matplotlib code that plots the C-alpha trace (Angstrom):
import matplotlib.pyplot as plt

x = [129.2, 128.7, 130.1, 127.8, 128.2, 131.4, 131.7, 134.6, 134.6, 134.4, 137.8, 139.4, 137.6, 139.5, 142.7, 142.1, 141.1, 137.7, 139.1, 141.9, 139.4, 137.1, 140.0, 141.6, 138.3, 137.1, 140.3, 140.2, 136.7, 137.4, 140.7, 141.0, 137.3, 136.6, 133.6, 132.7, 130.9, 131.0, 128.0, 127.6, 124.9, 126.0, 124.2, 127.0, 126.6, 128.2, 131.4, 133.4, 132.9, 133.3, 136.9, 137.3, 136.1, 132.4, 129.7, 126.2, 123.6, 121.1, 117.8, 116.1, 118.2, 118.0, 115.9, 115.3, 114.2, 115.5, 118.7, 121.0, 122.1, 123.4, 126.8, 129.1, 132.7, 133.5, 136.4, 138.2, 136.1, 132.8, 130.6, 127.7, 125.3, 125.5, 123.1, 120.3, 120.3, 121.1, 119.0, 118.7, 122.5, 121.7, 121.2, 118.1, 120.1, 122.8]
y = [101.4, 105.0, 108.5, 111.1, 114.8, 116.4, 120.2, 122.4, 126.0, 128.3, 129.8, 126.3, 124.9, 123.8, 123.0, 119.3, 118.8, 117.3, 115.0, 113.9, 113.2, 111.1, 109.2, 108.3, 107.4, 105.3, 103.4, 102.8, 101.5, 99.2, 97.8, 98.1, 97.8, 95.2, 97.0, 95.8, 99.0, 102.5, 104.8, 108.5, 111.0, 113.9, 117.2, 118.9, 116.7, 113.5, 114.9, 115.6, 112.1, 110.3, 111.6, 109.7, 106.3, 106.7, 105.6, 106.8, 104.1, 103.5, 105.4, 102.1, 101.9, 105.5, 105.6, 109.4, 111.8, 115.3, 117.3, 114.6, 111.3, 108.1, 107.0, 104.0, 103.0, 99.3, 97.1, 95.2, 92.5, 93.9, 95.8, 98.0, 95.8, 93.4, 96.0, 94.7, 91.6, 93.4, 96.6, 96.5, 97.5, 100.9, 103.4, 105.6, 108.6, 109.6]
z = [97.6, 96.7, 97.0, 98.4, 98.0, 96.8, 96.5, 95.8, 96.8, 93.8, 94.3, 94.3, 91.3, 88.2, 90.2, 90.2, 93.9, 93.1, 90.4, 92.8, 95.6, 93.4, 91.8, 95.1, 96.8, 93.9, 93.7, 97.5, 97.3, 94.4, 95.6, 99.3, 100.3, 97.5, 95.9, 92.4, 91.5, 93.0, 92.4, 92.5, 91.4, 89.3, 89.2, 87.1, 84.1, 82.9, 81.3, 84.5, 85.9, 82.5, 82.5, 85.8, 84.4, 85.5, 83.1, 83.0, 83.8, 81.0, 81.3, 82.2, 85.3, 86.5, 89.7, 89.5, 86.8, 87.3, 87.3, 88.3, 86.8, 88.4, 87.2, 88.1, 88.0, 88.0, 88.9, 86.1, 84.6, 85.7, 83.3, 84.3, 82.3, 85.4, 87.0, 84.7, 86.9, 90.2, 90.1, 93.9, 94.0, 92.6, 95.4, 95.3, 96.3, 98.8]

ax = plt.figure().add_subplot(projection="3d")
ax.plot(x, y, z, "-o")
ax.set_aspect("equal")
plt.show()
């Protein structure tokens, strides 16, 4: 499963709305929906999402070269290295 586009209006940035939305949605997908891994693509860099338990996929698993990077958050007991065996799980883009 994956999260598509998230944008916060400039006047509302740095107030925690984006972080809260990603955190709640990720937890819902991992616990209620039963996803093992949740994907997203970041065009704002990796630091923001890393604070929210997202890890950058290794370069060998990135499906695009450019200004955005694919990241993933996993349920307990699952590591993103499982994607080496299940590359088809990685979305091309949302």
